[in-house]
DRENKEKE-777654 format. One record per atom (N, C-alpha, C): x, y, z; residue in one letter. Coordinates in steps of 0.05 Angstrom, whole numbers, padded with zeros to 5 digits, always signed. Each point is the difference from the previous one (the first is absolute). Layout:
XYZA
...
# end
This chain:
+00089+00028+00588X
-00025+00014-00005X
-00021-00009+00020X
-00015+00019+00011X
-00020-00007+00020X
-00025-00010-00013X
-00018-00012+00016X
-00025-00010-00011X
-00017+00024-00010X
+00002+00023+00013X
-00014+00023-00010X
+00009+00009-00027X
+00027-00001-00005X
+00011+00007-00026X
-00010-00020-00021X
-00002-00025+00007X
-00010-00020-00019X
-00029+00006-00008X
-00015+00008+00019X
-00028+00006-00006X
-00003+00024-00018X
+00018+00020+00004X
-00001+00023-00017X
+00009-00006-00029X
+00015-00021-00003X
+00012-00006-00026X
-00019-00013-00020X
-00023-00007+00009X
-00019-00013-00019X
-00028+00008+00007X
-00019-00006-00017X
-00027+00008+00004X
-00015-00020+00018X
-00023+00008+00011X
-00014-00017+00019X
-00009-00026-00012X
-00007+00001-00025X
-00010-00025-00013X
+00021-00022+00000X
+00024+00007-00007X
+00021-00020+00000X
+00009-00008+00028X
-00001+00019+00018X
+00006-00007+00028X
-00019-00022+00010X
-00025+00002-00008X
-00019-00021+00008X
+00007-00027-00010X
+00016-00001-00022X
+00009-00025-00011X
+00024-00012+00016X
+00009+00015+00020X
+00021-00011+00017X
+00028+00009-00007X
+00003+00023-00012X
+00027+00010-00007X
+00016+00005+00025X
-00012+00014+00020X
+00014+00006+00024X
+00009-00026+00014X
+00026-00003+00004X
+00011-00024+00012X
+00006-00022-00020X
-00004+00005-00026X
+00005-00021-00020X
+00030-00008+00001X
+00017+00018+00004X
+00028-00006+00005X
+00010+00018+00023X
+00022-00008+00012X
+00009+00015+00024X
+00015+00025-00008X
+00011+00001-00024X
+00015+00023-00008X
-00017+00019-00016X
+00012+00022-00009X
-00014+00021-00014X
-00013-00010-00025X
-00025+00008-00005X
-00015-00007-00024X
+00000+00023-00019X
-00004+00024+00010X
+00002+00024-00016X
+00018+00019+00015X
+00013+00018-00015X
+00018+00018+00013X
-00016+00021+00016X
+00014+00013+00018X
-00013+00021+00016X
-00010+00023-00018X
+00010+00002-00024X
-00009+00021-00018X
-00026-00006-00013X
-00010-00025+00001X
-00026-00007-00011X
-00021+00014+00016X
-00020+00011-00012X
-00019+00017+00014X
-00028-00009-00006X
-00018+00002+00021X
-00028-00004-00005X
-00011+00025-00014X
+00010+00024+00008X
-00009+00025-00012X
+00019+00006-00023X
-00008-00008-00024X
+00018+00003-00023X
-00001+00028-00012X
-00016+00018+00011X
+00000+00027-00009X
+00027+00013+00006X
+00014-00011+00020X
+00027+00010+00007X
+00021-00018-00013X
+00015+00012-00018X
+00022-00015-00012X
-00008-00020-00022X
-00023+00003-00012X
-00009-00019-00020X
+00016+00004-00026X
+00007-00021-00013X
+00013+00001-00026X
-00021-00004-00022X
+00006+00011-00023X
-00017-00006-00024X
+00006-00027-00012X
+00022-00012+00008X
+00008-00026-00010X
-00019-00022+00009X
-00011-00015-00018X
-00017-00023+00007X
+00016-00025+00003X
-00014-00022+00007X
+00013-00026+00003X
-00014-00021-00018X
+00016-00016-00013X
-00011-00023-00014X
-00001-00023+00021X
-00019-00017-00002X
-00005-00020+00021X
+00024-00018+00005X
+00019-00003-00019X
+00023-00017+00004X
+00019+00011+00021X
-00004+00025+00008X
+00017+00012+00021X
-00006-00012+00028X
-00022-00015+00002X
-00009-00009+00027X
-00004-00030+00001X
+00017-00016-00012X
-00003-00029-00001X
+00003-00012+00028X
+00020+00009+00015X
+00005-00012+00026X
-00021+00009+00020X
-00009+00024-00003X
-00022+00010+00018X
-00025-00016-00005X
-00006-00005-00025X
-00023-00016-00007X
+00002-00028+00014X
+00023-00012-00003X
+00003-00027+00012X
-00003+00001+00030X
+00012+00021+00013X
-00002+00002+00029X
-00029+00002+00009X
-00015+00016-00014X
-00028+00004+00007X
-00017-00026-00004X
+00006-00013-00022X
-00014-00025-00005X
+00007-00022+00020X
+00024+00001+00011X
+00006-00020+00021X
-00016+00004+00025X
-00011+00025+00004X
-00017+00006+00022X
-00029-00006-00006X
-00008+00004-00025X
-00028-00005-00008X
+00000-00007-00030X
-00006-00025-00006X
+00000-00010-00028X
-00021+00014-00017X
-00020+00012+00012X
-00021+00013-00015X
+00007+00028-00009X
+00022+00011+00011X
+00007+00027-00006X
+00021+00001-00022X
-00005+00016-00020X
+00019+00003-00022X
+00006+00030-00004X
+00025+00007+00006X
+00009+00027-00003X
-00002+00010-00029X
+00001-00019-00019X
-00001+00007-00028X
-00028+00006-00010X
-00021-00004+00015X
-00026+00009-00009X
+00000+00030-00002X
-00015+00011-00020X
+00002+00029-00005X
-00005+00018+00024X
-00021-00006+00015X
-00006+00016+00024X
+00023+00000+00020X
+00009-00024+00006X
+00021-00002+00020X
+00026+00013-00009X
+00007-00004-00026X
+00026+00011-00008X
-00001+00030-00002X
-00023+00012-00008X
-00002+00029-00001X
+00002+00011+00029X
-00012-00013+00019X
+00002+00009+00028X
+00029-00002+00009X
+00014-00021-00007X
+00028-00003+00007X
+00017+00022-00012X
-00005+00006-00025X
+00015+00022-00013X
-00004+00026+00015X
-00024+00006+00007X
-00006+00025+00015X
+00014-00001+00027X
+00001-00023+00013X
+00011-00002+00027X
+00030+00006+00001X
+00014-00006-00022X
+00029+00005+00000X
+00007+00026-00014X
-00020+00016-00008X
+00005+00026-00012X
+00005+00000-00029X
-00009-00021-00014X
+00003-00001-00029X
-00023+00014-00014X
+00004+00008-00025X
-00020+00016-00014X
-00021-00015-00016X
+00002-00027-00001X
-00019-00016-00015X
+00010-00028-00002X
-00013-00015-00019X
+00008-00028-00003X
-00003-00009-00029X
+00015-00021-00006X
-00004-00015-00025X
-00005-00029+00009X
-00024-00010-00007X
-00010-00024+00012X
-00019-00015-00019X
+00000-00026+00001X
-00020-00016-00015X
-00027+00005+00012X
-00018+00010-00015X
-00027+00006+00010X
-00020-00022-00006X
+00004-00014-00022X
-00019-00021-00008X
-00026+00013-00009X
-00022-00016+00003X
-00027+00009-00007X
-00014+00007+00025X
-00008+00025+00003X
-00012+00010+00025X
-00030+00005-00004X
-00015-00006+00021X
-00029+00007-00001X
-00003+00030+00007X
-00025+00009-00003X
-00005+00029+00003X
+00007+00010+00028X
-00005-00016+00020X
+00006+00008+00028X
+00030+00003+00004X
+00015-00019-00011X
+00030+00000+00003X
+00011+00024-00016X
-00010+00006-00023X
+00008+00023-00016X
-00004+00025+00016X
-00024+00003+00011X
-00007+00025+00015X
+00018+00003+00024X
+00004-00022+00015X
+00016+00001+00024X
+00029+00008-00006X
+00012-00012-00021X
+00028+00005-00006X
+00003+00028-00011X
-00018+00009-00018X
+00003+00026-00011X
-00004+00022+00021X
-00019-00004+00018X
-00005+00019+00021X
+00024+00003+00018X
+00012-00022+00007X
+00023+00001+00018X
+00023+00014-00014X
+00005-00006-00025X
+00022+00013-00015X
-00004+00030-00002X
-00024+00008-00006X
-00006+00028-00004X
+00002+00015+00027X
-00010-00012+00021X
+00001+00012+00027X
+00028+00006+00009X
+00019-00018-00007X
+00027+00002+00010X
+00020+00009-00022X
-00011+00008-00023X
+00017+00010-00022X
+00021-00020-00008X
-00009-00025-00004X
+00017-00021-00009X
-00006-00008-00029X
+00021-00006-00016X
-00006-00009-00027X
-00001-00031-00001X
-00013-00010-00020X
-00002-00029-00005X
+00009-00006-00028X
+00017-00020-00003X
+00006-00012-00026X
-00005-00030+00003X
-00011-00011-00022X
-00007-00028+00000X
+00023-00017-00010X
+00000-00026+00006X
+00017-00019-00013X
-00018-00020-00014X
+00004-00003-00026X
-00019-00017-00016X
+00016-00020-00017X
-00014-00021-00009X
+00011-00018-00020X
-00016+00004-00025X
+00014+00004-00022X
-00012+00004-00026X
-00015-00026-00009X
-00020+00003-00017X
-00014-00024-00009X
+00017-00018-00017X
+00002-00026+00009X
+00017-00019-00014X
-00011-00009-00027X
-00027+00002-00003X
-00013-00006-00025X
-00027+00014-00001X
-00015-00004-00021X
-00025+00014-00003X
-00021-00007+00022X
+00002-00025+00010X
-00019-00008+00021X
+00006+00014+00026X
+00023+00011+00003X
+00009+00012+00025X
-00006+00030+00001X
-00010+00011-00022X
-00004+00029-00001X
-00022+00009+00019X
-00020-00016+00005X
-00021+00007+00018X
+00010+00004+00028X
+00017-00019+00009X
+00012+00002+00026X
+00017+00026+00003X
+00016+00005-00021X
+00017+00024+00000X
-00018+00025+00000X
-00021+00001-00015X
-00018+00022+00000X
-00011+00006+00027X
-00008-00020+00015X
-00012+00003+00026X
+00021+00011+00020X
+00025-00010-00002X
+00021+00011+00017X
+00006+00029-00006X
+00001+00007-00025X
+00006+00027-00008X
-00023+00019+00009X
-00025-00010-00002X
-00023+00016+00009X
+00003+00005+00030X
+00007-00020+00016X
+00003+00003+00028X
+00022+00021+00006X
+00022-00002-00014X
+00022+00019+00004X
-00009+00028-00007X
-00014+00003-00022X
-00009+00027-00008X
-00020+00011+00020X
-00017-00017+00010X
-00021+00009+00019X
+00012+00009+00027X
+00022-00012+00009X
+00012+00010+00025X
+00018+00024-00005X
+00003+00009-00025X
+00016+00023-00006X
+00029-00005-00004X
+00007-00025-00008X
+00028-00007-00005X
+00011+00018-00022X
+00025+00007+00002X
+00013+00017-00019X
+00013-00016-00023X
+00006-00025+00004X
+00012-00017-00020X
-00003-00029+00008X
+00004-00018-00019X
+00000-00029+00005X
+00026-00012-00009X
+00017-00007+00019X
+00026-00010-00006X
-00002-00030-00008X
+00017-00007-00020X
+00000-00028-00009X
+00027-00008-00011X
+00004-00025-00005X
+00023-00010-00015X
-00010-00017-00023X
+00017-00004-00020X
-00009-00014-00024X
+00017-00024-00008X
+00024-00003+00013X
+00017-00022-00006X
+00009-00012+00027X
-00002-00026+00004X
+00007-00012+00026X
+00030-00002+00005X
+00007+00002+00026X
+00028-00006+00008X
+00020+00021-00009X
+00025-00004+00009X
+00022+00016-00008X
+00011-00011-00026X
+00003+00017-00020X
+00007-00009-00027X
+00024-00019+00000X
+00021+00006+00015X
+00025-00015-00001X
-00002-00026+00018X
-00022-00004+00014X
-00004-00024+00016X
-00021-00018-00011X
-00022+00012-00008X
-00024-00016-00007X
+00002-00012-00028X
+00012+00014-00019X
+00000-00009-00028X
+00025-00014-00008X
-00002-00022-00013X
+00022-00017-00008X
+00009+00004-00029X
-00015+00016-00015X
+00007+00005-00028X
-00013+00026-00008X
+00010+00012-00021X
-00012+00024-00011X
-00027-00006-00012X
-00003-00025-00010X
-00026-00008-00012X
-00022-00001+00022X
+00008-00010+00023X
-00019-00001+00023X
-00008+00028+00009X
+00020+00017+00002X
-00006+00028+00007X
-00018+00013-00020X
+00005-00004-00026X
-00016+00013-00021X
-00029-00010+00001X
-00004-00025+00007X
-00027-00011+00003X
-00015+00014+00022X
+00013+00004+00023X
-00013+00014+00022X
-00003+00030-00005X
+00018+00011-00016X
-00002+00028-00008X
-00026+00004-00016X
-00005-00018-00019X
-00025+00002-00015X
-00025-00003+00017X
+00001-00019+00019X
-00022-00004+00019X
-00005+00025+00016X
+00021+00013+00009X
-00003+00024+00016X
-00012+00023-00016X
+00009+00003-00025X
-00011+00021-00017X
-00030-00005-00004X
-00008-00025-00005X
-00028-00006-00005X
-00017+00005+00025X
+00011-00006+00023X
-00015+00006+00025X
-00005+00030+00003X
+00021+00016-00006X
-00002+00028+00002X
-00020+00011-00020X
+00000-00011-00024X
-00019+00008-00020X
-00029-00006+00009X
-00004-00023+00013X
-00027-00006+00010X
-00009+00019+00022X
+00020+00007+00017X
-00007+00017+00022X
-00004+00029-00006X
+00011+00009-00022X
-00001+00029-00007X
-00028+00011-00003X
-00019-00013-00014X
-00027+00011-00002X
-00013+00003+00027X
+00006-00018+00019X
-00012+00001+00027X
+00011+00025+00014X
+00026+00004-00002X
+00012+00024+00013X
-00012+00025-00012X
-00004+00001-00026X
-00012+00023-00012X
-00029+00004+00008X
-00014-00022+00003X
-00028+00000+00009X
-00003+00014+00027X
+00017-00007+00018X
-00002+00011+00028X
+00018+00024+00004X
+00016+00007-00021X
+00018+00022+00002X
+00020-00004+00024X
+00008-00024+00003X
+00019-00008+00021X
+00025-00011-00012X
+00023+00014+00003X
+00024-00008-00014X
+00011-00027+00009X
+00008-00016-00018X
+00016-00024+00005X
+00029+00008+00001X
+00014-00007+00022X
+00028+00007+00004X
+00017-00025+00000X
+00014-00005-00022X
+00016-00025-00003X
+00027+00004+00012X
+00007-00017+00019X
+00026+00003+00014X
+00022-00012-00018X
+00023+00014-00001X
+00024-00012-00011X
+00011-00020+00020X
-00005-00025-00005X
+00002-00021+00020X
+00023-00019-00007X
+00023+00011-00007X
+00023-00015-00008X
-00007-00018-00024X
-00016+00011-00018X
-00009-00016-00023X
+00009+00013-00026X
-00014+00021-00009X
+00007+00015-00024X
+00024+00018+00005X
+00017+00003-00020X
+00018+00023+00001X
-00016+00025-00004X
+00011+00022+00009X
-00015+00025+00001X
-00011+00008-00028X
+00016-00002-00021X
-00009+00008-00026X
-00022-00019-00010X
+00002-00026+00007X
-00022-00019-00007X
-00026+00008+00012X
+00001+00008+00025X
-00025+00008+00014X
-00012+00025-00011X
+00017+00020-00007X
-00010+00024-00012X
-00014-00006-00027X
+00013-00017-00016X
-00013-00008-00025X
-00027-00013+00004X
-00003-00015+00021X
-00026-00012+00006X
-00020+00021+00007X
+00007+00019+00016X
-00018+00022+00006X
-00008+00016-00025X
+00019+00004-00018X
-00006+00013-00025X
-00019-00016-00017X
+00004-00027+00000X
-00018-00018-00015X
-00029+00002+00011X
-00003+00000+00027X
-00026+00001+00012X
-00013+00027-00005X
+00016+00021+00003X
-00008+00028-00006X
-00026+00008+00013X
-00001-00002+00026X
-00023+00009+00016X
+00009+00017+00023X
-00014+00021+00006X
+00007+00017+00023X
-00005-00015+00026X
-00014-00023-00001X
-00006-00015+00024X
+00017-00025+00002X
+00022-00002-00014X
+00019-00021+00002X
+00028+00012+00002X
+00015-00007+00021X
+00027+00011+00003X
+00015-00016+00021X
+00018+00014+00014X
+00019-00013+00017X
-00005+00003+00029X
+00006-00021+00015X
+00006+00002+00028X
+00030+00000+00001X
+00012+00023+00005X
+00029+00003-00003X
+00013-00010+00025X
+00013-00023-00002X
+00016-00011+00022X
+00028+00011-00002X
+00010+00014+00020X
+00025+00014-00002X
+00024-00018+00002X
-00004-00025+00007X
+00023-00018+00004X
+00001-00024-00018X
-00023-00010-00010X
-00001-00025-00014X
+00017-00002-00025X
-00001+00021-00016X
+00013-00002-00026X
+00030-00001+00002X
+00011+00008+00023X
+00029-00002+00005X
+00009-00029-00003X
-00017-00019+00008X
+00007-00029-00002X
+00002-00009-00029X
-00010+00016-00019X
+00003-00005-00029X
+00021+00017-00012X
+00017+00012+00017X
+00023+00016-00008X
-00008+00027-00013X
-00023+00010+00008X
-00009+00026-00009X
+00009+00022+00019X
+00006+00023-00010X
+00008+00022+00017X
-00025+00010+00015X
+00002+00003+00027X
-00024+00006+00015X
-00013+00027-00006X
+00016+00020-00005X
-00011+00027-00007X
-00013-00001-00028X
+00013-00013-00019X
-00011-00003-00027X
-00026-00015+00001X
-00003-00020+00017X
-00025-00015+00003X
-00022+00019+00008X
+00005+00017+00020X
-00021+00018+00009X
-00006+00021-00022X
+00020+00009-00014X
-00005+00020-00021X
-00017-00012-00022X
+00005-00025-00008X
-00015-00012-00021X
-00029-00006+00008X
-00005-00007+00025X
-00026-00008+00008X
-00017+00024+00011X
+00013+00021+00007X
-00014+00023+00012X
-00024+00010-00016X
+00003+00003-00027X
-00024+00010-00015X
-00023-00020+00001X
+00005-00025+00006X
-00020-00021+00001X
-00010-00006+00028X
+00011+00013+00020X
-00004-00008+00027X
-00028+00005+00010X
-00012-00020+00013X
-00025+00002+00014X
+00003-00007+00030X
+00023-00012+00006X
+00005-00009+00028X
+00030-00003+00002X
+00010-00001+00025X
+00029-00003+00005X
+00004-00019+00023X
+00018-00019-00004X
+00011-00016+00022X
+00027+00013+00007X
+00000+00015+00022X
+00025+00014+00008X
+00016-00019+00018X
+00024-00006-00008X
+00017-00017+00016X
+00029+00009-00003X
+00016-00007+00020X
+00029+00004-00002X
+00012-00028+00000X
+00025-00002-00009X
+00013-00026-00003X
+00028+00000+00011X
+00006-00019+00017X
+00028-00004+00009X
+00013-00018-00021X
+00024+00007-00008X
+00014-00014-00022X
+00027-00010+00010X
+00006-00025-00008X
+00026-00011+00008X
+00007-00022-00020X
+00025+00001-00010X
+00010-00021-00019X
+00002-00027+00014X
-00005-00021-00016X
+00006-00027+00009X
+00011-00015-00025X
+00009-00025+00004X
+00016-00013-00021X
-00014-00003-00027X
-00027-00002+00000X
-00014-00003-00025X
-00014+00025-00010X
+00004+00022+00014X
-00013+00025-00008X
-00002+00020+00023X
-00024+00006+00007X
-00004+00018+00023X
-00025-00007+00015X
-00001+00009+00025X
-00023-00003+00018X
-00016+00025+00000X
-00026-00004+00001X
-00019+00023+00000X
-00019-00003+00024X
+00003+00017+00019X
-00015-00002+00025X
-00018+00023+00005X
-00026-00005+00007X
-00018+00021+00008X
+00010+00012+00026X
+00000+00026+00002X
+00012+00015+00022X
-00017+00025+00005X
-00001+00010+00025X
-00016+00024+00004X
+00008+00023-00018X
-00018+00016-00008X
+00005+00022-00018X
+00023+00018+00011X
+00018+00007-00018X
+00022+00017+00007X
+00024-00015+00010X
-00001-00026+00003X
+00022-00015+00010X
+00013-00018-00021X
-00010+00002-00025X
+00011-00016-00022X
+00015+00016-00020X
+00001-00010-00024X
+00017+00011-00021X
-00015+00016-00022X
-00026+00005+00004X
-00015+00014-00021X
-00004+00029+00007X
+00000+00017-00021X
-00004+00029+00003X
-00030+00005+00001X
-00012-00004+00023X
-00029+00002+00003X
-00010+00028-00005X
+00014+00020+00009X
-00009+00028-00003X
-00003+00006-00030X
+00020-00007-00016X
-00001+00005-00028X
-00024-00015-00013X
-00004-00025+00008X
-00022-00015-00011X
-00027+00013+00007X
-00003+00008+00025X
-00025+00013+00008X
-00004+00025-00016X
+00020+00016-00004X
-00002+00025-00015X
-00009-00006-00029X
+00012-00020-00013X
-00007-00007-00027X
-00029-00008-00002X
-00009-00016+00018X
-00027-00010-00001X
-00020+00022+00006X
+00006+00017+00019X
-00018+00022+00007X
-00003+00020-00023X
+00022+00005-00014X
+00000+00018-00022X
-00018-00011-00023X
+00002-00026-00005X
-00015-00012-00021X
-00029-00004+00008X
-00005-00007+00025X
-00026-00007+00010X
-00004+00014+00028X
-00008+00025+00000X
-00001+00015+00025X
-00018-00013+00022X
-00020-00015-00009X
-00019-00011+00020X
+00007-00029+00007X
+00023-00010-00009X
+00007-00028+00005X
+00003-00006+00030X
-00008-00024+00008X
+00004-00009+00027X
+00023-00020+00002X
+00014+00000+00022X
+00022-00017+00004X
-00007-00021+00021X
+00006-00025-00006X
-00006-00022+00019X
+00026-00015+00006X
+00005-00004+00025X
+00024-00015+00009X
-00004-00030-00006X
+00019-00012-00015X
+00001-00029-00001X
+00027-00009+00011X
+00000-00006+00025X
+00024-00009+00014X
-00006-00028+00011X
+00009-00020-00012X
-00004-00028+00009X
+00023-00007+00018X
-00006-00005+00025X
+00021-00007+00019X
+00007-00029-00004X
+00023-00004-00013X
+00009-00027-00008X
+00030+00000-00005X
+00011-00023-00005X
+00028-00002-00007X
+00005+00013-00027X
+00024+00010-00006X
+00006+00011-00026X
-00003-00020-00022X
-00009+00010-00023X
-00003-00017-00024X
+00026-00001-00015X
+00006-00023-00012X
+00023-00004-00016X
-00006+00007-00029X
+00016+00017-00012X
-00002+00006-00029X
+00025-00011-00013X
-00001-00025-00011X
+00024-00014-00010X
+00008+00009-00028X
+00006+00025-00003X
+00005+00011-00027X
+00027-00008-00011X
+00016-00014+00015X
+00025-00010-00010X
-00001-00030-00007X
-00024-00011+00004X
-00004-00029-00007X
-00012-00002-00028X
+00008-00020-00014X
-00011-00004-00028X
-00030-00001+00000X
-00012-00013+00020X
-00029-00004+00000X
-00015+00026+00001X
+00011+00021+00011X
-00013+00026+00002X
-00007+00011-00028X
+00017-00006-00020X
-00002+00013-00026X
-00018-00015-00019X
-00012-00022+00008X
-00016-00016-00018X
-00022+00015-00014X
-00013+00018+00014X
-00022+00015-00012X
+00007+00029-00008X
+00026+00005-00002X
+00009+00026-00008X
+00018-00001-00025X
-00009-00011-00021X
+00017+00000-00024X
+00006+00028-00010X
+00026+00004-00005X
+00007+00027-00011X
+00004+00021+00021X
-00004-00007+00026X
+00004+00021+00021X
+00029+00008+00000X
+00004+00026+00001X
+00027+00011-00003X
+00016-00003+00026X
+00026-00006-00003X
+00018-00003+00023X
+00002+00026+00016X
-00004+00023-00014X
+00002+00025+00015X
-00020+00002+00022X
-00023-00013-00003X
-00020+00000+00022X
+00010-00014+00024X
+00013-00023-00004X
+00012-00015+00022X
+00022+00017+00013X
+00017+00012-00016X
+00023+00015+00011X
-00010+00024+00017X
-00019+00014-00010X
-00010+00024+00014X
-00014-00008+00026X
-00015-00023-00001X
-00014-00009+00024X
+00020-00008+00021X
+00020-00015-00007X
+00019-00009+00020X
+00016+00023+00011X
+00005+00020-00017X
+00013+00025+00010X
-00017+00014+00020X
-00026+00001-00006X
-00019+00013+00019X
+00000-00015+00027X
-00001-00026-00001X
+00000-00016+00024X
+00026+00006+00016X
+00022+00000-00014X
+00026+00006+00014X
-00001+00027+00013X
-00011+00020-00013X
+00001+00028+00010X
-00021+00004+00022X
-00020-00018+00002X
-00021+00004+00019X
-00003-00025+00018X
+00022-00013+00005X
-00001-00025+00016X
-00009+00006+00029X
-00017-00018+00010X
-00010+00002+00027X
+00021-00012+00020X
+00000+00010+00024X
+00018-00010+00020X
-00011-00027+00011X
-00026-00003+00000X
-00012-00025+00010X
-00027-00003-00013X
-00011-00024+00001X
-00026-00006-00010X
-00017-00014+00022X
-00026+00002-00004X
-00018-00013+00020X
-00005-00029-00008X
+00009-00018+00018X
-00006-00029-00004X
-00021-00008+00019X
-00025+00003-00009X
-00023-00003+00017X
-00004-00030+00008X
+00008-00018-00017X
-00004-00028+00006X
+00016-00009+00024X
+00020+00015+00008X
+00016-00007+00024X
-00012+00011+00026X
-00022+00015-00002X
-00012+00012+00023X
-00022-00017+00012X
-00006+00004+00025X
-00023-00013+00013X
-00026+00014-00011X
-00023-00013+00004X
-00025+00013-00009X
-00004+00027+00013X
+00007+00003+00025X
-00002+00026+00014X
+00018+00020-00013X
+00025-00008-00006X
+00018+00019-00012X
-00008+00007-00029X
-00012-00019-00014X
-00010+00006-00027X
-00022+00021+00001X
-00018-00002+00019X
-00021+00019+00002X
+00010+00027+00008X
+00018+00001+00018X
+00012+00026+00008X
+00015+00013-00024X
+00015-00016-00014X
+00014+00010-00024X
-00019+00011-00020X
-00022-00015-00006X
-00020+00010-00019X
-00012+00026+00009X
-00008+00002+00025X
-00012+00025+00010X
+00020+00023-00002X
+00025-00006+00007X
+00021+00021-00002X
+00005+00009-00028X
+00000-00019-00019X
+00003+00007-00028X
-00022+00019-00010X
-00024-00006+00008X
-00023+00017-00008X
+00002+00027+00013X
+00004+00001+00026X
+00002+00025+00014X
+00021+00018-00011X
+00024-00011-00004X
+00022+00017-00010X
-00005+00010-00028X
-00013-00016-00016X
-00007+00008-00028X
-00021+00022+00000X
-00020-00002+00017X
-00020+00021+00002X
+00012+00026+00010X
+00017-00002+00020X
+00013+00024+00010X
+00018+00013-00022X
+00015-00016-00014X
+00017+00011-00021X
-00016+00013-00023X
-00022-00013-00007X
-00016+00010-00022X
-00012+00028+00008X
-00009+00002+00025X
-00011+00025+00009X
+00021+00021+00004X
+00022-00006+00013X
+00019+00020+00008X
+00020+00007-00022X
+00007-00019-00017X
+00021+00005-00020X
-00011+00002-00029X
-00021-00015-00006X
-00010+00001-00027X
-00025+00017-00003X
-00011+00009+00022X
-00024+00018-00001X
-00025-00015-00009X
-00001-00026+00006X
-00025-00015-00007X
-00008-00016+00025X
# end
């Protein structure tokens, strides 16, 4: 890729931070455009899609953070994405005005990433973050309520139940704030609750401003059927983490790898159709973390510690699905050089945006 192509691949502001020449190989594909009116996708990006790019830019200038809302929204526009999901924090009036103006000018959507109030003393902080998000025109505020992957983080069902109660209380504290600003809280299925458990929580909260950030891949690690997951969460959906997954069996279970859209084992078209039917105005955000595949050790005894009474049929159907949708290869990013990691990340994003636009109509 020529130096001219590199300059076209990103906006002037980031170029001033020294992107051009940061690595000798391609940083963005030739399909990345400065003029995103041509070939733009409606698919947005969650900030985790650009971890290696953030590191590369910081190595050039420690003061520059790609994850700041202004910078990340500009980056999303530069690669032809339709918006962003990003931690906004507490913004002053000037920052609100600048971000909202830029989003409206370029027809980009914004979704916030927030942390629910951990106790009553934390509600003020949460209120200020939600106000900032509402003021910039955010469509939803994505959050999680239980830490870690259920089968890794928790050593007993009692420990899981304790954190389950904590998460419910945090959501209960946050709900009046969401209703105050009329800004939906979108709780991601984060390899924590089983699908039916999460739906029961939404029914318990019973607010039009509390629902799901539907992650199309996460619940598969809990042996949930991916289409059924989307069907159950669709009526509650306020946000979507659209991802595909490469699947491959290993001795303790199966491997789950983030892969460009259309290259994995999930029926993305059907998922998109289900979500659009239930929520015609829903926005889709790519969450593709360029990393080694995750191990889901569903054949190990330790996996089942927090799943008392889980039926063996769930395991059988999941392993059958893995067998029928096995990947030919997986991305082992840890084996790559920093330059190769960055190129792989950019390629993953570009291919996903192209697939979303050309094949999924988003």
